[in-house]
C-alpha positions as CSV (number, residue, x, y, z in Angstrom):
1,M,-34.8,-50.3,15.4
2,K,-32.4,-47.5,16.5
3,K,-35.3,-45.1,16.7
4,I,-37.3,-47.4,19.0
5,I,-34.4,-47.8,21.4
6,I,-33.9,-44.0,21.5
7,N,-37.6,-43.5,22.3
8,K,-37.4,-46.0,25.1
9,L,-34.4,-44.3,26.6
10,I,-36.1,-40.9,26.5
11,W,-39.2,-42.3,28.3
12,L,-36.9,-44.0,30.9
13,L,-35.2,-40.6,31.5
14,V,-38.6,-38.9,31.9
15,I,-39.7,-41.5,34.5
16,V,-36.4,-41.2,36.5
17,L,-36.7,-37.4,36.6
18,F,-40.4,-37.7,37.6
19,F,-39.7,-39.9,40.6
20,A,-36.6,-37.8,41.5
21,G,-38.9,-34.7,41.5
22,C,-41.5,-36.5,43.7
23,E,-38.9,-37.0,46.4
24,S,-39.2,-33.3,47.4
25,D,-40.9,-30.6,45.4
26,D,-39.0,-27.9,47.3
27,K,-35.6,-29.6,46.7
28,F,-36.5,-30.1,43.0
29,L,-37.5,-26.4,42.5
30,A,-34.5,-25.0,44.5
31,E,-32.1,-23.1,42.1
32,E,-28.4,-23.9,42.5
33,P,-26.8,-22.1,39.5
34,I,-23.3,-23.4,40.0
35,T,-22.2,-21.7,36.7
36,F,-23.9,-18.3,37.4
37,Y,-21.2,-15.7,37.3
38,T,-21.1,-12.6,39.5
39,T,-18.5,-10.0,40.1
40,D,-17.4,-12.0,43.1
41,N,-16.9,-15.4,41.5
42,A,-16.1,-14.5,37.9
43,F,-12.4,-14.0,38.6
44,S,-10.1,-16.8,39.8
45,S,-6.7,-15.6,38.8
46,S,-4.6,-12.5,38.4
47,A,-4.3,-13.3,34.7
48,Q,-8.1,-12.7,34.3
49,I,-7.8,-9.3,35.9
50,D,-5.0,-8.5,33.5
51,Q,-7.4,-9.3,30.6
52,V,-9.7,-6.5,31.9
53,L,-6.7,-4.2,31.5
54,V,-5.9,-5.6,28.1
55,S,-9.5,-4.7,27.1
56,I,-8.9,-1.1,28.1
57,Y,-5.7,-1.0,26.1
58,S,-7.6,-2.4,23.1
59,Q,-10.5,0.1,23.5
60,L,-8.0,3.0,23.7
61,R,-6.2,1.7,20.6
62,D,-9.5,1.7,18.7
63,M,-10.3,5.2,19.9
64,W,-7.0,6.6,18.6
65,A,-6.6,4.5,15.4
66,N,-10.3,4.3,14.6
67,P,-10.0,1.1,12.5
68,S,-13.8,1.1,12.1
69,E,-13.9,4.6,10.7
70,T,-16.4,5.8,13.2
71,G,-17.7,9.3,12.9
72,W,-17.6,10.3,16.6
73,I,-14.0,9.2,16.9
74,F,-13.0,11.5,14.1
75,V,-14.5,14.3,16.1
76,F,-12.7,13.1,19.3
77,R,-9.4,13.2,17.3
78,G,-10.0,16.8,16.0
79,N,-12.7,17.0,13.3
80,G,-14.5,20.3,13.6
81,S,-11.6,22.1,15.3
82,D,-9.3,24.6,13.8
83,M,-7.1,21.9,12.4
84,F,-9.5,19.5,10.6
85,D,-12.7,19.7,8.6
86,V,-14.6,17.5,6.1
87,P,-14.1,17.5,2.3
88,S,-16.8,18.5,-0.2
89,I,-17.8,14.8,-0.7
90,R,-18.6,14.5,3.0
91,R,-20.3,17.8,3.9
92,A,-23.1,15.8,5.5
93,N,-20.6,14.7,8.2
94,T,-19.5,18.2,9.1
95,F,-18.9,19.0,12.8
96,N,-18.9,22.7,12.1
97,N,-22.7,23.3,11.5
98,Y,-24.0,24.6,14.8
99,G,-27.5,24.3,13.6
100,T,-27.1,20.6,14.3
101,I,-24.5,20.6,17.1
102,N,-26.4,20.6,20.4
103,P,-26.7,18.5,23.6
104,D,-28.8,15.9,21.7
105,N,-26.0,15.2,19.2
106,T,-25.1,11.6,19.6
107,I,-21.4,12.4,19.1
108,F,-21.2,13.9,22.5
109,M,-23.0,10.9,24.0
110,N,-20.6,8.4,22.3
111,I,-17.5,10.2,23.5
112,Y,-18.8,10.7,27.1
113,S,-19.9,7.1,27.4
114,A,-16.7,5.7,26.0
115,W,-14.7,7.3,28.8
116,Y,-17.2,6.0,31.4
117,Q,-16.9,2.5,29.8
118,I,-13.1,2.7,30.5
119,I,-13.8,3.9,34.1
120,A,-16.2,1.0,34.6
121,K,-13.6,-1.5,33.4
122,A,-10.9,0.1,35.6
123,N,-13.3,0.0,38.6
124,L,-14.0,-3.7,37.9
125,A,-10.2,-4.5,37.8
126,L,-9.7,-2.7,41.0
127,Y,-12.6,-4.5,42.7
128,A,-11.5,-7.9,41.4
129,A,-7.9,-7.4,42.4
130,E,-8.9,-7.4,46.1
131,L,-11.1,-10.6,46.0
132,P,-9.8,-13.2,48.5
133,Q,-9.5,-16.0,45.9
134,I,-7.0,-14.0,43.8
135,S,-3.3,-15.0,44.3
136,W,-0.4,-12.9,43.0
137,S,3.1,-14.0,42.1
138,S,4.4,-11.0,44.0
139,D,3.5,-7.7,45.6
140,T,5.0,-6.0,42.6
141,E,2.7,-7.8,40.2
142,K,-0.4,-6.7,42.2
143,A,0.9,-3.1,42.6
144,Y,1.5,-2.8,38.8
145,T,-2.0,-4.2,38.1
146,L,-3.6,-1.7,40.4
147,A,-1.4,1.1,39.1
148,Q,-2.5,0.5,35.5
149,A,-6.2,0.4,36.5
150,R,-5.9,3.6,38.4
151,F,-4.0,5.3,35.6
152,F,-6.8,4.4,33.1
153,R,-9.4,5.8,35.5
154,A,-7.4,9.0,35.9
155,F,-6.8,9.2,32.2
156,A,-10.5,9.0,31.5
157,Y,-11.3,11.7,34.1
158,R,-8.6,13.9,32.6
159,N,-10.3,13.6,29.2
160,L,-13.8,14.1,30.6
161,G,-12.7,17.2,32.6
162,E,-11.0,18.8,29.6
163,L,-14.0,18.1,27.2
164,F,-17.0,18.3,29.5
165,G,-15.8,20.0,32.7
166,G,-16.9,18.6,36.0
167,V,-18.5,15.2,35.8
168,P,-19.7,12.5,38.3
169,I,-16.8,10.7,39.9
170,V,-17.5,7.0,40.1
171,T,-15.0,4.9,42.0
172,E,-17.0,1.7,42.6
173,I,-18.8,-0.8,40.5
174,S,-22.6,-0.5,40.4
175,K,-24.6,-3.6,41.0
176,T,-28.0,-1.9,40.6
177,A,-29.2,0.9,38.4
178,R,-28.5,4.4,39.6
179,F,-30.2,7.7,38.7
180,D,-28.7,10.0,41.2
181,F,-25.2,10.8,40.0
182,E,-23.9,14.3,41.0
183,R,-21.5,16.4,39.0
184,A,-18.2,17.3,40.7
185,S,-16.6,20.6,39.8
186,R,-14.1,20.7,37.0
187,T,-11.3,21.4,39.6
188,A,-12.4,18.5,41.6
189,T,-12.5,16.2,38.6
190,Y,-8.9,17.3,37.7
191,Q,-7.8,16.9,41.4
192,F,-9.3,13.4,41.5
193,A,-7.2,12.4,38.5
194,I,-4.1,14.0,40.0
195,D,-4.5,12.2,43.3
196,E,-4.9,8.9,41.4
197,L,-1.7,9.4,39.5
198,L,0.2,10.6,42.5
199,A,-0.8,7.5,44.4
200,I,0.5,5.1,41.7
201,E,3.4,7.1,40.1
202,N,6.1,5.0,41.7
203,D,4.3,1.7,41.1
204,L,4.7,2.1,37.4
205,P,8.2,1.0,36.1
206,E,10.5,3.5,34.4
207,T,10.7,1.3,31.4
208,S,9.1,-1.9,30.2
209,T,10.2,-4.7,27.9
210,I,6.7,-5.0,26.6
211,G,5.6,-2.4,24.0
212,G,2.5,-0.5,24.8
213,R,2.4,-1.2,28.5
214,L,2.2,1.8,30.8
215,V,5.3,3.3,32.4
216,R,6.0,6.0,34.9
217,G,6.6,8.6,32.3
218,A,3.0,8.3,31.1
219,A,1.7,9.2,34.6
220,Q,4.2,12.1,34.9
221,H,3.2,13.4,31.5
222,N,-0.4,13.3,32.5
223,L,0.3,15.0,35.8
224,C,2.1,17.8,33.8
225,E,-1.1,18.2,31.7
226,L,-3.5,17.9,34.7
227,Y,-1.7,20.5,36.8
228,L,-1.7,22.8,33.8
229,A,-5.4,22.3,33.2
230,L,-6.1,22.7,36.9
231,G,-4.2,26.0,37.0
232,I,-6.1,27.3,34.0
233,Q,-9.4,26.5,35.7
234,L,-8.3,28.0,39.1
235,A,-7.3,31.2,37.3
236,A,-10.7,31.3,35.6
237,D,-12.3,30.9,39.0
238,G,-10.3,33.8,40.3
239,N,-7.8,31.8,42.4
240,S,-4.6,33.2,41.0
241,S,-2.4,32.0,43.8
242,G,-3.7,28.5,43.5
243,A,-3.2,28.7,39.7
244,Q,0.4,29.6,40.1
245,T,1.0,26.7,42.5
246,A,-0.6,24.4,39.9
247,Y,1.6,25.7,37.1
248,A,4.7,25.2,39.2
249,Q,3.7,21.6,39.8
250,S,3.0,21.2,36.0
251,I,6.6,22.3,35.4
252,T,7.9,20.0,38.1
253,Y,6.3,17.0,36.4
254,G,7.4,18.1,33.0
255,N,10.9,18.3,34.3
256,K,10.7,14.7,35.5
257,V,9.9,13.5,32.1
258,I,12.1,15.9,30.0
259,D,15.1,16.0,32.2
260,G,14.8,12.6,34.0
261,G,17.3,10.8,31.8
262,V,14.9,8.2,30.4
263,Y,13.6,10.2,27.4
264,S,15.3,12.4,24.9
265,L,14.4,14.0,21.6
266,I,15.5,12.1,18.5
267,S,18.0,14.2,16.7
268,N,20.0,11.5,14.7
269,R,19.0,8.8,12.2
270,F,17.8,5.7,14.0
271,G,15.7,2.5,13.5
272,K,15.1,0.1,10.7
273,R,15.6,2.5,7.8
274,K,18.4,4.8,9.1
275,T,20.8,3.8,6.4
276,E,18.4,4.9,3.7
277,T,19.5,8.4,2.9
278,S,16.8,8.8,0.3
279,I,13.7,7.0,-1.0
280,N,12.2,6.6,-4.5
281,I,8.5,6.7,-4.8
282,P,7.3,5.2,-8.1
283,V,5.1,7.3,-10.4
284,Y,2.4,5.1,-11.9
285,G,1.1,6.0,-15.3
286,G,-2.7,6.3,-15.2
287,G,-2.7,5.0,-11.7
288,N,-1.8,1.5,-13.0
289,S,0.5,-0.4,-10.6
290,S,2.2,-2.2,-13.5
291,N,3.0,1.0,-15.4
292,I,5.9,2.8,-13.7
293,I,6.7,5.9,-15.7
294,G,9.1,7.6,-13.3
295,N,10.3,8.1,-9.7
296,L,10.1,10.8,-7.1
297,N,13.3,11.0,-5.1
298,Q,13.1,12.3,-1.6
299,T,15.9,12.9,1.0
300,T,15.0,11.2,4.3
301,N,15.7,12.6,7.8
302,Y,15.4,11.6,11.5
303,Y,11.9,13.2,11.9
304,W,10.7,10.9,9.2
305,D,12.3,7.9,11.1
306,L,9.9,8.6,14.0
307,F,7.0,7.3,11.9
308,Q,8.4,4.3,10.1
309,E,7.2,0.8,10.8
310,G,9.3,-0.9,13.5
311,N,10.5,2.5,14.9
312,V,7.8,3.7,17.2
313,N,8.2,2.0,20.5
314,Y,10.8,2.8,23.2
315,Q,11.9,-0.8,22.9
316,D,12.8,0.0,19.2
317,G,15.3,2.5,20.3
318,N,12.9,5.4,20.1
319,T,13.8,7.6,23.1
320,E,10.9,9.9,22.3
321,C,8.1,7.4,22.8
322,I,6.5,7.5,26.2
323,W,3.4,5.4,25.4
324,A,2.3,3.8,22.2
325,L,-0.7,1.8,20.9
326,Q,0.2,-1.5,19.4
327,T,-0.7,-3.1,16.0
328,D,0.5,-6.3,14.6
329,Y,0.2,-7.5,11.0
330,S,0.2,-11.2,11.8
331,A,-2.5,-10.7,14.4
332,Y,-4.5,-8.7,11.8
333,K,-4.3,-11.5,9.3
334,A,-5.1,-14.2,11.8
335,E,-8.0,-12.7,13.8
336,D,-7.7,-9.1,15.0
337,V,-9.1,-7.1,12.0
338,K,-8.8,-3.9,14.0
339,S,-5.0,-4.2,14.4
340,K,-4.2,-1.6,11.8
341,L,-3.9,2.2,11.3
342,P,-6.3,3.0,8.4
343,Y,-4.6,6.4,8.1
344,S,-3.9,6.3,4.3
345,R,-7.5,5.6,3.7
346,T,-9.2,7.9,6.3
347,Y,-6.9,10.9,6.2
348,G,-5.5,10.6,2.7
349,P,-6.4,13.0,-0.1
350,V,-8.5,12.2,-3.2
351,F,-6.4,13.7,-6.0
352,R,-8.2,11.4,-8.5
353,D,-11.3,13.6,-7.9
354,G,-9.9,17.0,-7.0
355,S,-7.3,17.1,-9.7
356,S,-8.4,14.3,-12.0
357,G,-7.0,16.1,-15.1
358,N,-3.4,15.6,-13.9
359,L,-3.4,12.9,-11.1
360,T,-5.2,9.6,-10.8
361,G,-4.9,6.4,-8.9
362,T,-4.6,5.1,-5.4
363,L,-1.0,4.1,-5.2
364,E,2.2,5.4,-3.4
365,D,2.7,8.3,-5.7
366,L,-0.6,9.9,-4.4
367,G,-0.3,8.8,-0.8
368,G,-2.3,5.5,-1.0
369,R,-6.0,4.7,-1.2
370,G,-7.3,7.9,0.4
371,V,-11.0,8.6,0.8
372,A,-10.6,11.8,2.9
373,Q,-12.9,11.1,5.9
374,I,-11.5,14.3,7.4
375,I,-9.1,16.9,5.9
376,P,-6.5,19.4,7.2
377,T,-7.7,22.9,7.1
378,M,-5.8,25.6,5.1
379,Y,-4.4,26.6,8.5
380,T,-2.9,23.1,9.1
381,R,-1.6,22.6,5.6
382,D,-0.3,26.0,4.7
383,S,-0.7,28.8,7.2
384,I,1.5,27.4,9.9
385,Y,4.4,27.2,7.5
386,A,4.0,30.6,5.8
387,G,6.9,33.0,5.5
388,K,9.7,32.6,8.0
389,W,8.2,29.4,9.4
390,A,8.7,27.5,6.1
391,A,12.2,26.3,6.7
392,D,11.4,23.4,9.1
393,M,12.2,19.7,8.9
394,R,8.6,19.0,9.6
395,N,7.8,20.8,6.4
396,T,10.3,18.9,4.2
397,D,8.8,16.9,1.3
398,V,9.6,13.5,2.9
399,V,7.7,14.5,6.0
400,F,4.9,16.7,4.6
401,R,4.9,16.0,0.9
402,R,3.8,18.7,-1.4
403,T,5.3,17.3,-4.6
404,F,3.1,15.2,-6.9
405,I,4.0,14.2,-10.4
406,G,1.4,14.3,-13.1
407,N,0.6,10.7,-14.2
408,V,-2.2,11.3,-16.8
409,S,-0.9,11.0,-20.3
410,G,-1.5,13.9,-22.6
411,K,-2.2,16.4,-19.9
412,P,-0.3,19.6,-19.2
413,Y,1.5,18.3,-16.1
414,Y,2.3,14.8,-17.4
415,L,5.7,13.8,-15.8
416,A,6.0,17.2,-14.2
417,T,5.3,18.5,-10.8
418,V,1.6,19.6,-10.6
419,S,1.3,23.1,-9.3
420,W,-0.9,23.8,-6.3
421,N,-2.5,26.7,-8.2
422,A,-3.7,24.1,-10.8
423,M,-5.1,22.0,-8.1
424,Y,-6.6,24.8,-6.0
425,N,-7.8,27.1,-8.8
426,G,-8.1,24.9,-11.8
427,T,-11.5,26.1,-13.0
428,A,-13.3,29.4,-13.5
429,N,-15.9,28.4,-10.9
430,Q,-15.0,29.2,-7.3
431,T,-17.4,26.7,-5.8
432,T,-15.7,23.9,-7.9
433,N,-12.3,25.2,-6.8
434,D,-13.3,25.1,-3.1
435,A,-14.5,21.5,-3.6
436,N,-11.4,20.4,-5.4
437,R,-9.1,22.2,-2.9
438,S,-10.8,20.2,-0.1
439,L,-9.7,17.0,-1.7
440,C,-6.1,18.0,-2.5
441,Y,-3.6,18.5,0.2
442,P,-0.1,17.6,1.4
443,V,0.5,14.0,2.5
444,S,2.1,13.5,5.9
445,C,4.6,10.7,6.5
446,K,2.4,10.0,9.6
447,I,-0.5,8.8,7.3
448,A,1.3,7.3,4.3
449,T,4.4,5.3,3.4
450,D,6.5,4.4,0.4
451,K,6.5,0.7,1.6
452,Y,3.1,-0.7,2.3
453,T,3.0,-3.9,4.3
454,G,0.8,-6.8,3.0
455,L,0.6,-6.0,-0.7
456,A,1.4,-9.6,-1.6
457,D,-1.5,-10.7,0.6
458,G,-4.0,-8.4,-1.1
459,E,-3.7,-5.3,1.0
460,N,-4.5,-2.2,-1.0
461,R,-2.5,0.7,0.5
462,S,-5.3,1.7,2.8
463,N,-3.6,0.7,6.1
464,L,-0.3,1.2,7.9
465,F,0.9,-1.6,10.2
466,R,3.1,0.3,12.5
467,D,2.5,1.2,16.2
468,D,1.4,4.8,16.9
469,Y,1.9,7.3,19.7
470,F,-0.4,8.0,22.6
471,I,2.3,10.2,24.2
472,R,5.5,11.5,22.7
473,L,8.1,13.6,24.5
474,S,7.6,16.6,22.3
475,E,4.1,17.0,23.7
476,T,5.5,17.1,27.2
477,I,7.8,19.8,26.1
478,L,4.9,21.8,24.7
479,L,2.9,21.4,27.9
480,R,5.8,22.6,30.0
481,A,6.3,25.6,27.7
482,E,2.7,26.6,28.2
483,A,3.0,26.2,32.0
484,K,6.1,28.4,31.9
485,Q,4.3,31.0,29.9
486,R,1.3,31.0,32.2
487,S,3.8,31.4,35.1
488,S,5.0,34.6,33.4
489,D,8.2,33.0,32.3
490,K,8.1,33.8,28.6
491,P,11.8,33.3,28.0
492,G,11.6,29.8,29.5
493,A,8.6,29.1,27.3
494,A,10.5,30.2,24.2
495,A,13.4,28.1,25.2
496,D,11.2,25.0,25.4
497,I,9.7,25.8,22.0
498,N,13.2,26.1,20.6
499,L,14.0,22.6,21.8
500,L,11.6,21.4,19.2
501,R,12.6,23.9,16.6
502,T,16.3,23.2,17.0
503,R,15.5,19.5,16.6
504,A,13.5,20.3,13.5
505,D,16.4,22.3,12.1
506,C,14.2,25.4,11.7
507,A,15.7,28.6,10.4
508,Y,13.7,30.8,12.8
509,M,14.1,30.5,16.5
510,V,11.4,32.1,18.7
511,T,12.0,34.7,21.4
512,A,10.1,35.7,24.5
513,A,8.4,38.4,22.4
514,D,6.9,35.7,20.2
515,M,5.1,34.2,23.2
516,D,1.8,36.0,22.7
517,D,-0.9,36.1,25.4
518,S,-3.5,34.4,23.2
519,F,-1.1,31.4,22.9
520,E,-1.3,31.5,19.2
521,L,2.4,30.5,18.9
522,I,2.1,27.5,21.2
523,L,-1.0,26.3,19.3
524,R,0.8,26.7,16.0
525,E,3.8,24.8,17.3
526,R,1.5,22.1,18.5
527,S,0.0,21.9,15.0
528,R,3.4,21.7,13.4
529,E,4.7,19.0,15.8
530,L,1.6,17.0,16.6
531,V,-0.6,17.0,13.5
532,Y,-2.5,13.7,13.3
533,E,-1.3,12.9,16.9
534,E,-2.9,15.2,19.4
535,C,-6.6,15.3,20.3
536,R,-7.1,18.9,19.3
537,W,-10.4,19.4,21.1
538,N,-8.8,18.6,24.4
539,T,-6.2,21.3,23.9
540,L,-8.7,24.0,22.8
541,L,-11.3,23.4,25.5
542,R,-8.6,22.9,28.2
543,M,-7.4,26.4,27.4
544,G,-10.8,27.9,28.3
545,G,-12.1,31.3,27.4
546,T,-13.2,31.7,23.8
547,V,-10.1,30.0,22.4
548,A,-12.0,27.2,20.7
549,V,-14.8,29.3,19.3
550,D,-12.5,32.0,18.0
551,R,-10.3,29.5,16.2
552,I,-13.1,27.5,14.7
553,K,-14.7,30.7,13.3
554,K,-11.3,31.7,11.9
555,Y,-10.0,28.5,10.5
556,A,-12.9,26.2,9.6
557,Y,-12.7,25.2,6.0
558,W,-16.4,25.7,5.2
559,P,-18.6,28.7,6.0
560,E,-21.1,26.9,8.1
561,A,-19.1,27.5,11.3
562,L,-19.0,31.3,10.9
563,L,-22.7,31.4,10.0
564,T,-24.1,29.2,12.7
565,L,-21.7,29.5,15.6
566,T,-23.5,32.4,17.2
567,F,-22.7,31.7,20.9
568,N,-19.6,31.2,23.0
569,Y,-18.6,28.0,24.8
570,N,-15.5,26.5,26.3
571,L,-16.9,23.0,27.2
572,W,-18.8,20.5,25.2
573,P,-22.4,20.0,26.5
574,I,-23.3,17.2,29.0
575,P,-25.2,14.8,26.7
576,Q,-28.9,15.5,27.1
577,T,-29.6,11.7,27.4
578,V,-27.3,11.7,30.5
579,I,-29.3,14.6,32.1
580,D,-32.7,13.1,31.3
581,T,-31.9,9.6,32.6
582,N,-30.4,10.9,35.9
583,K,-33.9,11.5,37.1
584,D,-33.2,11.5,40.9
585,K,-30.6,14.3,40.8
586,E,-30.5,17.3,38.5
587,L,-27.4,17.7,36.4
588,D,-26.7,21.2,35.3
589,Q,-25.9,21.8,31.6
590,N,-22.7,23.6,30.6
591,P,-23.0,27.3,29.8
592,G,-23.9,28.1,26.3
593,W,-25.8,24.9,25.6
594,N,-29.1,25.4,27.4
């Protein structure tokens, strides 16, 4: 009976629609898509525009933390540079074999397009902010929204300029396909980013109550870097006077951050664990979490404090933090599976393979559940701390742990410190030793912890759930030091370097004579201070010349680089796909990549 009634209702509806359609064919066929969204009607409130900005914050978080363990992001963060390589178990993922690194390599396309995705989102936010239907609670709210969007656009162009040189500058949303983009020069790309930041510097607040939101210091830090990069390029172009003017501006903006009274280097214990003068890391027999056979005691310090959960943000009392990405364990559990730092997993060593006779397991005593997606080169782990450079808080065991207690019963190093010679040269076969050495290396407090969050919920020591730095004051100091050196003020550059070395309680303080013209000292100090933090490729390519090529040949872990890198370059190539699809305007390829 119910089926008969439903059928009658359906036929009745068909008849009604038929006669309604007969009233006017034109009216019936006319499209009135009242729910069809365009860029002009998709936004109805300022909160929706803020969500566009939130999507940029989220994308940048994913580009830094790499929660999905994406190969191109590892390269963006430094794989293939002088500081990082791949272990023996991942030789297929090398970014040091120049037989396969060319403009068709998808890694270049992924990095290039990621920055343009951010530019597109920023342009969308700027367009939507001026729509007539948008109301703002105050002029300050609108100014801050516009400032964040323009910062992100400038930030993207700074990165593109450092990595790829001059690129097309796009400032408006595109509603139709375009195939006629034109490359700006590298200096014009830098200048555009500078102008953007100058325009919004004072619309960013000095501080924020919300962790992760942009503040004025982030713009000033980037202006310090951009003017430095501009000066280097002007010098390369033969414009020495323009270069010196740019370096002076770099120093000016470095001064604003360093000496402005908002930020200062941490030089005393602070934060949630400041009362812990030492920590005890359990040693697990056979890698079994229920079999604690000893403890490794380590003395803590204020540099270690910088990388503890709950200590990263300026709002946490960290006067060194200028801008930080945000993670949240409760959000991770509820819905945001990318709200994590998978650093113990992706950056952690694999002692259980490289030194299996003496070390096994994936617990705190070995730095967590490491799978070594990328590894520190011998330069990063040992060379920068050789000789007089060894006495350094950044090289203490609690910060850069070199002590590992044997946990395999019956083996020579059981309950004793395993020697690095045993790990590096444990066999009579050099090929095996090279492979093992690539899997065994010191564990930084930036990638591991003695207190993993979430173990009771099933977490397995792969992830950290602390925030992490986009910009830390120490990098501003290093940028200013470089600008001073390029301005022929080597004593001033040495003094800036010593700000960091004094804070790190180093035994050796540098002098003007140490400030070499190849910038080796500055690059080494950046490695000591910013390992696992800086985007090393940006630094090397920004410096120009053959800095990147020379250092890759010298410090790459595997021989592929020396064998296959037979040409010079100081920029990555414009992705071939970009050149090919821009059919209405020729885009020149960068030198060395034709």
